[in-house]
C-alpha positions as CSV (number, residue, x, y, z in Angstrom):
1,X,0.1,0.0,0.0
2,X,2.9,2.3,0.6
3,X,3.9,1.7,-3.1
4,X,0.4,2.4,-4.1
5,X,0.3,6.1,-2.4
6,X,3.8,7.3,-3.2
7,X,3.1,8.0,-6.9
8,X,0.0,9.8,-6.2
9,X,1.8,12.1,-3.6
10,X,4.6,12.6,-6.1
11,X,2.1,13.8,-8.9
12,X,0.1,16.0,-6.5
13,X,3.3,17.4,-4.9
14,X,6.3,17.5,-7.3
15,X,9.4,19.3,-6.6
16,X,10.5,22.7,-7.6
17,X,8.1,25.4,-9.0
18,X,4.9,23.2,-8.3
19,X,5.9,22.1,-4.9
20,X,3.2,21.8,-2.3
21,X,3.8,21.4,1.4
22,X,1.7,19.5,3.8
23,X,1.9,20.3,7.6
24,X,0.5,17.9,10.0
25,X,-0.9,18.9,13.5
26,X,-0.9,17.0,16.7
27,X,-1.4,18.0,20.2
28,X,-0.9,14.8,22.3
29,X,0.6,11.3,22.3
30,X,-0.8,9.5,25.2
31,X,0.7,6.6,27.0
32,X,-2.2,4.5,26.4
33,X,-5.5,4.8,24.7
34,X,-8.1,7.3,26.3
35,X,-11.6,5.8,26.5
36,X,-13.1,9.2,26.5
37,X,-10.9,10.4,23.5
38,X,-10.3,7.6,21.5
39,X,-9.1,9.5,18.6
40,X,-6.2,10.9,20.5
41,X,-3.1,8.9,19.5
42,X,-1.5,6.7,22.0
43,X,2.3,5.7,21.5
44,X,1.5,2.8,19.2
45,X,-0.9,4.6,17.2
46,X,1.5,7.6,16.8
47,X,4.6,5.2,15.8
48,X,2.1,3.7,13.2
49,X,1.2,7.1,11.6
50,X,4.9,8.1,11.7
51,X,5.8,4.9,9.8
52,X,3.0,5.4,7.2
53,X,4.0,9.3,6.8
54,X,7.9,8.5,6.4
55,X,7.1,5.9,3.8
56,X,4.9,8.3,1.5
57,X,6.5,11.8,2.1
58,X,9.6,13.7,2.4
59,X,9.4,15.0,6.2
60,X,11.4,18.4,6.8
61,X,12.0,20.6,9.6
62,X,9.2,23.2,9.2
63,X,11.4,26.2,8.9
64,X,13.3,24.8,6.2
65,X,10.2,23.5,4.5
66,X,8.8,27.0,4.6
67,X,11.6,28.6,3.2
68,X,11.9,25.9,0.4
69,X,8.2,26.5,-0.5
70,X,8.7,30.1,-1.1
71,X,12.0,29.7,-2.9
72,X,10.3,27.1,-5.0
73,X,13.0,24.7,-4.1
74,X,11.3,21.9,-1.9
75,X,11.5,18.2,-2.8
76,X,8.5,16.3,-4.0
77,X,6.2,15.0,-1.5
78,X,7.3,17.7,1.0
79,X,5.7,17.6,4.4
80,X,6.4,18.8,8.1
81,X,5.1,17.7,11.6
82,X,4.0,20.1,14.3
83,X,2.5,20.1,17.7
84,X,0.5,22.6,19.6
85,X,0.3,23.8,23.2
86,X,3.4,22.1,24.8
87,X,2.3,19.0,26.6
88,X,4.8,16.7,28.7
89,X,3.8,13.8,26.6
90,X,5.2,15.6,23.6
91,X,8.6,15.1,25.3
92,X,7.9,11.8,27.0
93,X,6.1,9.8,24.1
94,X,6.4,11.5,20.9
95,X,10.1,12.6,20.7
96,X,11.5,9.0,21.4
97,X,9.3,7.9,18.5
98,X,10.5,11.0,16.2
99,X,14.2,10.3,17.2
100,X,13.7,6.5,16.5
101,X,12.8,7.3,13.0
102,X,15.2,10.0,12.4
103,X,12.4,12.8,11.8
104,X,11.9,16.1,13.0
105,X,8.9,18.1,14.4
106,X,8.2,21.6,15.6
107,X,6.4,22.0,18.9
108,X,4.4,25.3,19.4
109,X,4.6,26.2,23.0
110,X,2.0,28.3,25.2
111,X,4.8,29.3,27.3
112,X,2.7,30.4,30.4
113,X,1.7,26.9,31.0
114,X,5.3,25.7,31.2
115,X,6.2,24.2,34.7
116,X,2.5,24.1,35.8
117,X,-0.2,21.6,36.1
118,X,-2.9,22.2,33.0
119,X,-4.4,24.2,30.5
120,X,-8.1,25.4,31.1
121,X,-9.5,22.9,28.9
122,X,-7.7,20.1,30.7
123,X,-9.2,21.3,33.9
124,X,-12.6,21.0,32.8
125,X,-11.8,17.5,30.8
126,X,-10.1,16.1,33.9
127,X,-12.7,17.5,36.3
128,X,-15.5,15.7,34.2
129,X,-13.7,12.6,34.1
130,X,-13.0,11.9,37.4
131,X,-16.0,13.6,39.1
132,X,-18.6,11.3,41.0
133,X,-21.5,13.3,40.0
134,X,-23.8,11.9,37.5
135,X,-25.0,15.5,36.3
136,X,-23.7,19.0,36.0
137,X,-25.3,22.3,36.3
138,X,-23.2,24.6,34.3
139,X,-25.0,28.0,34.6
140,X,-24.4,28.6,31.1
141,X,-27.3,30.1,29.2
142,X,-28.7,27.6,26.7
143,X,-26.8,24.5,28.4
144,X,-29.3,22.6,30.5
145,X,-28.1,20.1,33.2
146,X,-25.7,17.8,31.4
147,X,-25.8,13.9,32.1
148,X,-22.2,12.5,33.3
149,X,-23.8,9.0,33.8
150,X,-21.8,7.2,31.3
151,X,-18.4,7.8,29.5
152,X,-20.5,8.8,26.3
153,X,-22.2,11.3,28.4
154,X,-19.2,12.8,29.8
155,X,-17.5,13.2,26.2
156,X,-21.0,14.8,25.1
157,X,-20.7,17.2,28.1
158,X,-17.0,18.1,27.4
159,X,-17.8,18.6,23.5
160,X,-20.8,20.9,24.6
161,X,-18.7,22.8,27.2
162,X,-15.5,23.7,25.7
163,X,-16.8,25.5,22.4
164,X,-19.1,27.1,24.7
165,X,-16.3,28.4,27.1
166,X,-13.3,28.9,24.7
167,X,-14.3,32.1,23.1
168,X,-15.1,33.9,26.5
169,X,-12.6,36.6,27.5
170,X,-9.9,34.8,29.5
171,X,-10.8,36.2,32.9
172,X,-14.5,35.1,32.4
173,X,-13.2,31.6,31.1
174,X,-11.1,31.0,33.9
175,X,-13.7,31.9,36.4
176,X,-16.3,29.5,34.8
177,X,-13.8,26.5,34.6
178,X,-12.7,27.3,38.2
179,X,-16.6,26.9,39.1
180,X,-17.1,23.7,37.1
181,X,-13.9,22.4,38.5
182,X,-15.0,23.1,42.1
183,X,-18.6,21.7,41.6
184,X,-17.0,18.4,40.1
185,X,-14.9,18.0,43.4
186,X,-12.2,15.7,41.7
187,X,-8.6,15.4,42.1
188,X,-6.7,16.7,38.9
189,X,-3.4,15.8,37.3
190,X,-0.7,18.6,38.0
191,X,2.1,17.5,35.5
192,X,0.3,17.7,32.1
193,X,2.4,20.2,30.6
194,X,6.2,20.5,30.0
195,X,8.6,21.7,32.2
196,X,11.4,24.2,31.2
197,X,14.0,21.5,31.4
198,X,12.1,19.2,29.0
199,X,11.6,22.0,26.7
200,X,15.5,22.4,26.9
201,X,16.0,18.8,26.2
202,X,13.7,19.0,23.3
203,X,15.3,21.8,21.7
204,X,18.9,20.0,22.3
205,X,17.5,16.9,20.3
206,X,17.3,19.3,17.3
207,X,13.4,19.8,17.4
208,X,12.0,23.1,16.3
209,X,10.4,25.3,18.9
210,X,7.7,28.0,18.1
211,X,5.7,30.4,19.8
212,X,2.0,29.9,20.6
213,X,1.2,32.9,23.0
214,X,1.6,33.1,26.8
215,X,-1.8,31.8,28.0
216,X,-3.4,30.6,24.8
217,X,-6.3,33.1,24.5
218,X,-8.5,33.3,21.6
219,X,-6.9,36.4,20.1
220,X,-10.1,37.3,18.4
221,X,-11.8,37.7,21.8
222,X,-9.2,39.8,23.5
223,X,-8.5,43.6,23.1
224,X,-5.5,44.6,20.7
225,X,-3.1,45.4,23.6
226,X,-3.8,41.9,25.4
227,X,-3.4,40.3,22.3
228,X,0.0,42.0,21.5
229,X,1.1,41.2,25.0
230,X,0.2,37.4,24.5
231,X,2.2,37.2,21.5
232,X,5.2,39.2,22.6
233,X,5.5,37.6,26.0
234,X,4.8,34.1,24.9
235,X,7.9,34.5,22.7
236,X,10.1,36.2,25.0
237,X,9.8,33.5,27.7
238,X,10.6,30.8,25.3
239,X,13.4,32.8,24.2
240,X,14.8,33.4,27.8
241,X,14.6,29.7,28.4
242,X,16.4,28.6,25.3
243,X,18.6,31.6,24.5
244,X,17.6,31.3,20.8
245,X,15.2,33.6,18.8
246,X,11.7,32.3,18.1
247,X,10.9,32.8,14.4
248,X,7.7,30.8,14.0
249,X,4.1,31.4,15.7
250,X,1.0,29.2,15.8
251,X,-2.4,31.0,16.2
252,X,-4.4,29.6,19.5
253,X,-7.1,27.5,18.0
254,X,-6.2,28.7,14.8
255,X,-9.3,29.4,12.4
256,X,-9.0,32.7,10.5
257,X,-11.9,35.3,11.1
258,X,-13.1,33.2,14.2
259,X,-10.0,33.0,16.4
260,X,-7.8,35.4,14.8
261,X,-8.2,38.3,12.2
262,X,-6.2,40.1,9.8
263,X,-4.9,42.6,12.7
264,X,-3.2,39.6,14.3
265,X,-1.4,38.6,11.2
266,X,-0.1,42.0,11.1
267,X,1.1,41.9,14.5
268,X,3.1,38.6,14.1
269,X,4.5,39.9,10.9
270,X,5.7,43.1,12.3
271,X,7.1,41.6,15.4
272,X,9.6,39.9,13.2
273,X,8.2,36.1,12.9
274,X,9.4,34.5,9.7
275,X,6.1,32.5,9.5
276,X,2.9,31.4,11.3
277,X,0.5,28.4,11.1
278,X,-3.2,28.4,11.1
279,X,-5.6,25.2,11.6
280,X,-7.3,25.7,8.3
281,X,-7.1,22.3,6.3
282,X,-5.3,22.1,2.8
283,X,-1.7,22.0,1.7
284,X,0.4,25.2,1.1
285,X,1.9,26.5,-2.3
286,X,4.1,29.2,-3.1
287,X,1.3,31.4,-3.3
288,X,0.1,30.7,0.3
289,X,0.3,33.3,3.0
290,X,3.4,32.4,4.9
291,X,1.6,34.0,7.9
292,X,-1.5,31.7,7.8
293,X,-0.2,28.3,6.7
294,X,-2.5,25.7,6.4
295,X,-2.3,22.3,8.5
296,X,-4.2,19.2,8.7
297,X,-4.0,15.2,10.0
298,X,-6.3,12.5,8.8
299,X,-8.1,10.8,11.7
300,X,-8.8,7.4,10.0
301,X,-7.8,4.3,11.6
302,X,-7.0,2.1,8.5
303,X,-4.1,2.9,6.4
304,X,-6.2,2.8,3.1
305,X,-8.6,5.6,4.4
306,X,-6.1,7.6,6.2
307,X,-3.9,7.6,2.9
308,X,-7.1,8.4,0.9
309,X,-8.2,11.2,3.1
310,X,-4.6,12.6,3.1
311,X,-4.6,12.6,-0.6
312,X,-8.1,14.1,-0.7
313,X,-6.6,17.1,1.3
314,X,-4.4,18.0,-1.5
315,X,-7.5,19.0,-3.3
316,X,-8.0,21.7,-0.5
317,X,-5.3,24.3,-1.6
318,X,-5.0,26.7,1.4
319,X,-7.3,29.5,0.6
320,X,-5.1,31.8,2.9
321,X,-3.2,33.3,0.1
322,X,-0.9,36.5,0.0
């Protein structure tokens, strides 16, 4: 099947002037499967995906791939791997697999969560996972009492709450998450995020590090001064830890017009970043806006369906052009 897919990728993503760049996005690689989030890759599943991708594509460091894309010098079947947020399992579980297969990835870090327990969404997820409640009153307009009786109910509650909360201003969001966590009265994990030492080790392995704001706000939901501070301070803390300039940026949540706007693209460009990535699906070509690059990862379990969906993504040329 690897032989079957490679020629198609070569046709869709040739070298040189017509080169195209596929950028993969991950968040976590778990030690074992999660019954509430079965789509989140564990170690075994991640290695399976890495083997497929390595056999089909030329995996490059993201910074090099972006430069090659815009200088029209990419090899055929060019691709790059990225991770968002800065989870400890990126270091503990993903990095050893990447090194085993001699592959590079770029890790976009929300630096305000380094050396801390959880991001706000993980507080919500882990509180609902561990609570002994069988229903939850949220006090959110339009959201009735949520059943927590089964694992499926708990996943449904999480899928309702996170979209309802994520676009609130950071202070309101934090207050609401605290109230839900208190109501759930559950013991929560406190080592989900990278430590500064683990970040240094990742960088020392030769992995790429990029900025992802300080506290992962939805930039479109913040005032311009706060958005600017989040971008600047998020980068500054990484540079202080690594003594290296941060040249790449990832927009939190990453949907243009919903999560960030043209003013945030201008901020990133004016602050001297070399490129930035979104979460819009598609592949990138030389006309793609280097400050709004598309990313995608198929979610299918079988190799055939995974490969077919990846091929189909090549039809979704990035709509974010210069």
